[in-house]
MARFIVEX-452614 format. One record per residue (C-alpha): residue in one letter; x, y, z; residue number from 1. Coordinates in steps of 0.05 Angstrom, whole numbers, plus 5000, padded with zeros to 4 digits. Layout:
BEGIN
> A X Y Z NUM
...
//
This chain:
BEGIN
> X 5255 5345 4325 1
> X 5182 5348 4304 2
> X 5178 5274 4284 3
> X 5216 5247 4344 4
> X 5184 5186 4375 5
> X 5154 5195 4445 6
> X 5193 5165 4503 7
> X 5178 5092 4515 8
> X 5165 5067 4586 9
> X 5153 4998 4615 10
> X 5108 4994 4676 11
> X 5109 4929 4716 12
> X 5042 4918 4751 13
> X 4979 4959 4745 14
> X 4981 5030 4772 15
> X 4920 5072 4754 16
> X 4954 5138 4769 17
> X 5020 5118 4737 18
> X 4985 5099 4673 19
> X 4944 5163 4675 20
> X 5008 5204 4681 21
> X 5040 5168 4622 22
> X 4979 5183 4579 23
> X 4980 5256 4599 24
> X 5055 5260 4584 25
> X 5045 5229 4515 26
> X 5089 5169 4530 27
> X 5091 5104 4491 28
> X 5070 5059 4549 29
> X 5074 4984 4557 30
> X 5045 4952 4620 31
> X 5060 4882 4646 32
> X 4997 4855 4679 33
> X 4996 4793 4722 34
> X 4938 4744 4722 35
> X 4910 4763 4791 36
> X 4908 4837 4773 37
> X 4875 4821 4706 38
> X 4823 4777 4739 39
> X 4810 4830 4793 40
> X 4791 4879 4738 41
> X 4788 4937 4786 42
> X 4840 4982 4753 43
> X 4820 5006 4684 44
> X 4875 5004 4632 45
> X 4874 5063 4583 46
> X 4861 5044 4510 47
> X 4927 5073 4485 48
> X 4969 5031 4533 49
> X 4999 4966 4507 50
> X 4986 4907 4554 51
> X 5030 4846 4562 52
> X 4994 4791 4600 53
> X 5036 4746 4645 54
> X 5021 4694 4699 55
> X 5060 4733 4752 56
> X 5088 4803 4742 57
> X 5134 4794 4802 58
> X 5170 4736 4768 59
> X 5230 4757 4725 60
> X 5224 4695 4681 61
> X 5151 4711 4665 62
> X 5165 4784 4650 63
> X 5226 4770 4606 64
> X 5189 4717 4567 65
> X 5131 4765 4555 66
> X 5179 4819 4531 67
> X 5214 4769 4485 68
> X 5148 4747 4455 69
> X 5133 4820 4441 70
> X 5203 4832 4412 71
> X 5222 4879 4467 72
> X 5280 4846 4502 73
> X 5337 4870 4458 74
> X 5380 4925 4487 75
> X 5380 4959 4419 76
> X 5331 4960 4362 77
> X 5324 4994 4296 78
> X 5312 5061 4330 79
> X 5349 5051 4396 80
> X 5334 5017 4463 81
> X 5268 4980 4470 82
> X 5250 5027 4528 83
> X 5273 5093 4556 84
> X 5250 5079 4627 85
> X 5221 5024 4671 86
> X 5176 5036 4732 87
> X 5136 4999 4784 88
> X 5099 5018 4847 89
> X 5086 4945 4864 90
> X 5120 4927 4929 91
> X 5133 4855 4910 92
> X 5165 4875 4843 93
> X 5215 4926 4867 94
> X 5277 4882 4870 95
> X 5258 4845 4806 96
> X 5249 4911 4769 97
> X 5317 4935 4794 98
> X 5348 4873 4763 99
> X 5307 4881 4700 100
> X 5328 4954 4693 101
> X 5400 4935 4700 102
> X 5391 4881 4647 103
> X 5358 4930 4599 104
> X 5408 4985 4614 105
> X 5356 5031 4644 106
> X 5357 5074 4707 107
> X 5318 5050 4768 108
> X 5330 5036 4841 109
> X 5390 4989 4840 110
> X 5372 4918 4864 111
> X 5421 4922 4922 112
> X 5386 4985 4945 113
> X 5317 4956 4933 114
> X 5335 4898 4979 115
> X 5345 4947 5036 116
> X 5274 4970 5026 117
> X 5245 4900 5022 118
> X 5282 4859 5074 119
> X 5261 4888 5142 120
> X 5321 4857 5178 121
> X 5371 4887 5129 122
> X 5335 4953 5132 123
> X 5338 4959 5207 124
> X 5411 4937 5206 125
> X 5429 4995 5160 126
> X 5387 5044 5200 127
> X 5418 5022 5266 128
> X 5488 5027 5236 129
> X 5473 5100 5218 130
> X 5457 5115 5291 131
> X 5382 5123 5280 132
> X 5335 5095 5334 133
> X 5297 5034 5311 134
> X 5271 4968 5338 135
> X 5316 4908 5349 136
> X 5304 4851 5300 137
> X 5322 4777 5294 138
> X 5309 4733 5233 139
> X 5270 4667 5237 140
> X 5293 4626 5177 141
> X 5232 4582 5177 142
> X 5170 4603 5214 143
> X 5142 4533 5204 144
> X 5194 4507 5253 145
> X 5210 4548 5315 146
> X 5225 4490 5362 147
> X 5295 4516 5374 148
> X 5270 4582 5403 149
> X 5263 4574 5478 150
> X 5252 4647 5494 151
> X 5238 4711 5456 152
> X 5294 4761 5445 153
> X 5247 4817 5469 154
> X 5195 4822 5523 155
> X 5143 4837 5471 156
> X 5156 4823 5398 157
> X 5124 4835 5330 158
> X 5125 4774 5284 159
> X 5122 4790 5210 160
> X 5147 4765 5143 161
> X 5217 4790 5128 162
> X 5192 4820 5063 163
> X 5118 4830 5075 164
> X 5071 4887 5061 165
> X 5004 4915 5086 166
> X 5013 4884 5156 167
> X 4996 4815 5127 168
> X 5011 4759 5176 169
> X 5036 4809 5227 170
> X 5022 4797 5301 171
> X 5047 4811 5371 172
> X 5076 4753 5411 173
> X 5097 4756 5484 174
> X 5126 4686 5495 175
> X 5158 4627 5460 176
> X 5092 4589 5471 177
> X 5054 4643 5432 178
> X 5106 4640 5378 179
> X 5097 4565 5372 180
> X 5021 4573 5367 181
> X 5030 4622 5310 182
> X 5081 4577 5277 183
> X 5033 4517 5280 184
> X 4978 4561 5250 185
> X 5023 4581 5191 186
> X 5046 4510 5182 187
> X 4974 4485 5178 188
> X 4959 4539 5127 189
> X 5023 4520 5088 190
> X 5040 4593 5080 191
> X 5088 4608 5022 192
> X 5124 4659 5065 193
> X 5172 4622 5111 194
> X 5226 4672 5129 195
> X 5201 4718 5184 196
> X 5230 4769 5231 197
> X 5218 4783 5305 198
> X 5220 4857 5319 199
> X 5221 4892 5386 200
> X 5152 4923 5399 201
> X 5153 4999 5396 202
> X 5097 5040 5427 203
> X 5073 5108 5403 204
> X 5035 5144 5348 205
> X 5050 5118 5278 206
> X 5071 5174 5232 207
> X 5078 5170 5156 208
> X 5119 5208 5106 209
> X 5112 5205 5030 210
> X 5158 5242 4985 211
> X 5199 5251 4922 212
> X 5275 5245 4914 213
> X 5314 5268 4853 214
> X 5389 5260 4848 215
> X 5392 5255 4924 216
> X 5352 5319 4936 217
> X 5287 5315 4976 218
> X 5241 5355 4930 219
> X 5176 5345 4970 220
> X 5148 5305 5027 221
> X 5081 5301 5062 222
> X 5079 5283 5136 223
> X 5019 5253 5171 224
> X 4996 5200 5219 225
> X 4951 5140 5224 226
> X 4892 5147 5270 227
> X 4913 5081 5301 228
> X 4978 5044 5289 229
> X 4969 4994 5232 230
> X 4977 4934 5278 231
> X 4926 4962 5327 232
> X 4877 4972 5269 233
> X 4885 4900 5248 234
> X 4880 4872 5319 235
> X 4818 4912 5337 236
> X 4783 4909 5270 237
> X 4778 4985 5269 238
> X 4784 5012 5198 239
> X 4851 5042 5179 240
> X 4849 5118 5175 241
> X 4900 5174 5169 242
> X 4909 5248 5155 243
> X 4967 5293 5137 244
> X 4996 5348 5180 245
> X 4993 5421 5157 246
> X 5064 5449 5146 247
> X 5046 5514 5183 248
> X 4998 5492 5237 249
> X 5037 5429 5252 250
> X 5107 5457 5240 251
> X 5132 5425 5305 252
> X 5120 5356 5275 253
> X 5159 5373 5212 254
> X 5216 5400 5254 255
> X 5221 5334 5290 256
> X 5211 5288 5231 257
> X 5251 5320 5175 258
> X 5322 5305 5202 259
> X 5302 5232 5215 260
> X 5271 5225 5145 261
> X 5333 5252 5110 262
> X 5381 5211 5152 263
> X 5340 5147 5140 264
> X 5338 5155 5065 265
> X 5412 5170 5062 266
> X 5427 5108 5105 267
> X 5386 5064 5058 268
> X 5418 5094 4996 269
> X 5357 5118 4959 270
> X 5373 5176 4912 271
> X 5317 5177 4861 272
> X 5243 5159 4865 273
> X 5188 5155 4916 274
> X 5187 5133 4988 275
> X 5136 5116 5041 276
> X 5167 5119 5110 277
> X 5135 5102 5177 278
> X 5159 5129 5244 279
> X 5136 5119 5316 280
> X 5127 5183 5356 281
> X 5128 5183 5432 282
> X 5083 5242 5452 283
> X 5112 5242 5522 284
> X 5185 5250 5502 285
> X 5178 5276 5431 286
> X 5226 5222 5406 287
> X 5219 5188 5339 288
> X 5236 5115 5324 289
> X 5245 5090 5253 290
> X 5192 5038 5235 291
> X 5202 5018 5163 292
> X 5207 5048 5094 293
> X 5186 5028 5023 294
> X 5217 5053 4958 295
> X 5149 5070 4928 296
> X 5091 5116 4944 297
> X 5044 5097 4999 298
> X 4983 5054 4990 299
> X 4913 5067 5015 300
> X 4891 5137 4991 301
> X 4959 5170 5000 302
> X 4961 5190 4926 303
> X 4892 5222 4931 304
> X 4900 5256 4999 305
> X 4969 5285 4981 306
> X 4941 5313 4916 307
> X 4881 5343 4951 308
> X 4921 5373 5008 309
> X 4984 5395 4971 310
> X 4968 5396 4896 311
> X 5023 5344 4884 312
> X 5012 5284 4838 313
> X 5060 5233 4868 314
> X 5049 5184 4810 315
> X 5067 5235 4758 316
> X 5129 5255 4798 317
> X 5150 5181 4799 318
> X 5142 5176 4723 319
> X 5182 5239 4712 320
> X 5238 5214 4757 321
> X 5238 5147 4721 322
> X 5249 5185 4656 323
> X 5308 5222 4687 324
> X 5269 5287 4691 325
> X 5265 5333 4751 326
> X 5191 5340 4770 327
> X 5165 5411 4767 328
> X 5125 5419 4831 329
> X 5071 5470 4843 330
> X 5056 5459 4917 331
> X 4992 5492 4941 332
> X 4973 5476 5013 333
> X 4898 5470 5024 334
> X 4877 5496 5093 335
> X 4828 5439 5105 336
> X 4847 5377 5143 337
> X 4847 5320 5092 338
> X 4846 5247 5109 339
> X 4831 5178 5082 340
> X 4798 5117 5113 341
> X 4778 5046 5097 342
> X 4708 5016 5090 343
> X 4709 4946 5119 344
> X 4663 4888 5134 345
> X 4664 4823 5171 346
> X 4683 4759 5134 347
> X 4629 4731 5089 348
> X 4595 4737 5021 349
> X 4582 4810 5001 350
> X 4510 4814 4980 351
> X 4499 4889 4976 352
> X 4534 4954 4994 353
> X 4524 5029 4981 354
> X 4550 5057 4916 355
> X 4608 5106 4911 356
> X 4559 5161 4892 357
> X 4517 5148 4954 358
> X 4577 5152 5000 359
> X 4603 5215 4966 360
> X 4537 5250 4981 361
> X 4553 5247 5056 362
> X 4579 5311 5089 363
> X 4653 5325 5078 364
> X 4665 5264 5034 365
> X 4705 5284 4972 366
> X 4722 5218 4940 367
> X 4701 5145 4946 368
> X 4727 5081 4915 369
> X 4686 5017 4924 370
> X 4735 4960 4909 371
> X 4698 4894 4922 372
> X 4641 4875 4875 373
> X 4576 4848 4901 374
> X 4579 4772 4900 375
> X 4652 4768 4921 376
> X 4673 4735 4986 377
> X 4703 4784 5035 378
> X 4756 4749 5078 379
> X 4769 4764 5151 380
> X 4811 4826 5159 381
> X 4882 4801 5170 382
> X 4921 4860 5143 383
> X 4914 4932 5121 384
> X 4904 4912 5049 385
> X 4835 4882 5061 386
> X 4775 4926 5054 387
> X 4709 4938 5017 388
> X 4730 5007 4995 389
> X 4761 5074 5015 390
> X 4739 5145 5022 391
> X 4770 5214 5030 392
> X 4743 5268 5076 393
> X 4756 5342 5086 394
> X 4743 5379 5150 395
> X 4760 5443 5188 396
> X 4795 5407 5245 397
> X 4824 5339 5263 398
> X 4767 5328 5312 399
> X 4715 5342 5258 400
> X 4752 5296 5211 401
> X 4749 5239 5261 402
> X 4675 5251 5273 403
> X 4661 5248 5199 404
> X 4700 5183 5193 405
> X 4656 5153 5247 406
> X 4593 5179 5214 407
> X 4611 5148 5148 408
> X 4631 5082 5180 409
> X 4565 5077 5218 410
> X 4523 5098 5157 411
> X 4559 5047 5113 412
> X 4554 4991 5164 413
> X 4479 4997 5170 414
> X 4471 4992 5094 415
> X 4520 4936 5083 416
> X 4493 4866 5073 417
> X 4541 4808 5084 418
> X 4525 4735 5091 419
> X 4573 4715 5146 420
> X 4608 4648 5148 421
> X 4570 4590 5179 422
> X 4498 4614 5169 423
> X 4443 4562 5167 424
> X 4394 4562 5108 425
> X 4341 4592 5154 426
> X 4386 4651 5169 427
> X 4403 4660 5095 428
> X 4329 4663 5079 429
> X 4322 4720 5129 430
> X 4374 4759 5089 431
> X 4329 4753 5027 432
> X 4279 4797 5062 433
> X 4333 4849 5076 434
> X 4353 4850 5003 435
> X 4283 4848 4974 436
> X 4234 4871 5028 437
> X 4175 4874 4979 438
> X 4185 4804 4953 439
> X 4146 4744 4978 440
> X 4178 4676 4982 441
> X 4118 4631 4996 442
> X 4117 4555 4996 443
> X 4043 4542 4988 444
> X 3998 4548 4926 445
> X 3943 4588 4960 446
> X 3961 4645 5007 447
//
């Protein structure tokens, strides 16, 4: 029908590439934007997207009230349902959007399935029941009080929130005494996350897989690895970096990983949508151990690197699946090694940093996103979500890729100006000369 209305989609949380896909597909798009995302102002919202402002886009009450104020909560309207699809790529909103979709009568990952992708203890229970190798895990109901734990269940354990993300508040503990120290720290900080899990520490390379499922069929996946495991990157302060394997040159890796990927997704019950799965690979034995999996596309520059390497727009695939459409893929594998990495800084006030254009001019750099504005306080790196920016590099080999990462990090570091915590006024005055070398800050009338 020529005058048929375009499909209507509700996006919960800001997703630059998801919104871009909706605009390209000609969808009638409504976005629910929480206050922190709005204040951040980093993700531009297209002019032809309707925005519903809420205090917290992970809160079902806030979202439903905003929809009601806009007259969009009814299951039927004068021309049919308020929306044809609902979508999110926000980790903290996945279960809520599953409940919202069920309330609105729309397809999405069912909430009981979304729980398996959020609760790390439930996830590992399902994976273990399917006979897939994974770490042991025990739940701590309240990390603020661990006095009843006399000894750890594992010789070396990873302490993390049961439904965390981006390695936030994740650390290795080797004794009950260390656990109590961490508990006291979180208690002093009055952390809102109280339910944690202790997982058995697993050694090895950390591999990643990002892909698309439609009606239970794995349409596409990209396999790669982090340069350092995420926890190692956080502990050492080394910027997170990763690259994707080539299907031909690294076919051995795909042969090992694909059966585990398929079995894991089946065990967790995901049939439609995106996934970001992490595995630990033991180079000595070739064995793979399930790490964890999210029912969304990966963060960092996974979207950009996958599109550059494989010509696949993961965000557009996600929107198509949300609409009940089978994505039409045109996979074209680029021969270059493509990877992404973070730009980081020590804790302090960001006074100056190179622009995206300046970083892009460096050899091999194809894309840069500077995310923190000058004048903002940069906290101490405590998870893989904290950074100044990100960049994507192309190279002829993995070795060249790593060299270019290091070159960019060193170049960026020498041009970054941060006022660290605890500086005396005398030291801050010295920074003025770095920022404005030609200026004179005299204190006498006659020089």
